[in-house]
Steps between C-alpha positions, in 0.01 A plus 500: 500500500350839595623661822150495650468128437842439658388689808177303523683170456754584772224617730303181442806278561587690815151490649465133414814419702426727798319282748646709781335824388389702803127565538583801717634726225322721246654711228380855431606618155398853411506684168750764599669669797285812542355597839171337400669160474678548831157544658376179336799317646446656843141380503605148403763498772243603760266219397785249491606596851145443624478149357861405572655470156801655328489744208762537230415818312661672205410703194679544171626852426252635246138404444589368155787273605345169394823300513592645838169395651538151358846475658364602841222240485764242412710602802204485738400153387847361429706654780258596776275197441170680558166326453288802419536805276343846536566659162437828320542365146669740259434288191269234362818292482441426869201280411712200400705522817194530724341202324809293566504600866137395530583159352762459771261597778631854548215758495534853366300805603516808277518845654416838339423358156350187346614329182283194558633147479560259785518745791275403790403859584569864421508794741474840336338840477195550282703708256202611295335640812827671596523660156144626531585661835786687337276599209231638728759704686637637172152602383449690822844663485447625143129578536429270207710685241866472397778302331671210675823311450493137615851377578501124543759245608532252216236385254392146576538524879166364616446698819600841365326441166172427681509812717612712203214378280242561773638849566488594132144371465385692807651837407398471135138437597522805726609733219877512541740444210783250529751668274804284576542131585866411538709249696795597718660162569582308814800689643460835672805669345406412145134574569585850627691580182218361286240704691696820439525422128126431473388804698739731312361379168133551588305823542184578694525215749303594810534173688693174524403154621779255586421134553738367768777590745778512241315726257367723777840556665666550161242759395527688832876522441449603137261781594745621764779513243274685258393751770140394448429343839149594606430672168355188337241290682659163568314197632721202569477140613659302786699653783858597579651759739547744210139451391371569852725806540388634163136476602568673832692773313209529252710424192311172454121527485429147626575132457332162523646261754475126500575290807809299404559394861159329503572346161812336639333409828191343345709338227731327748212380719318367193814326377559339840145364500549358151823333612303328776247371246227739615249656263573866415316781324596524135500881512549748785457875446684758710401862544584814303442859616541842342714726720510879490568786743147471640522138618871426546460518878217246499585220744462218245712682243770591750523133597583404140734794441688451827675197356660720232634745755646260760 
């Protein structure tokens, strides 16, 4: 019997014999342990505190750790006995597990990305819009002419693929040339090394777009090591103390922020409603904003960034 089927069978047997499952517990399973995911968890914890429920939150190390995420879901259902799941799915393999949870009366809300299936709702950024924002900023930075390297996370990751595709479409229509499209991977150390290899092998790159926190931090570190900080226009995505400092120091041109705290907050509230049998919105969109040196002190932006600096 396949390992996945064994997991599903054990999960089904456990849930079927767990009449004492607590309705006051939700699980929050992220797709990694980056700062972004910590903000998602913080938002969920805030919402849970307001409605009087407990949160068990954890993320597998590495966005591509499919088995690790499955193990965590198993622990939350099997050990912690939660009756709701807020999940950032890192694989379509999650669809079978979410379907089984639905059959047992345990709702799932997706956060940050949507792979369809039996989830009751999804809370995420409009990633195409976010990619367009980055593309518009790049067109302005390069005055409509230049060569760009796009350094992505991992091909097949829904959220980053969507923003990457929208960015490429926007800058290409505006006259820029996307000379390089490469993927750095899901771990900062490896991604930094890969970024150095790519940038050393390419000539005449005037600008770089990176598609998430991991790739942005890794590329900042790579450019520092190559003594090219501030010499190549770099527009990133998501936030992190290093990303904010790099913008303030003018070695990063700008970055697009999402609102992961609101994703977690709205996701947990939506999940709680679903657990009570209330009707919920199938899709909830959270905000994205382009940040540069001209607007970083804007009140709304500072409110989002403050969470990364506390």
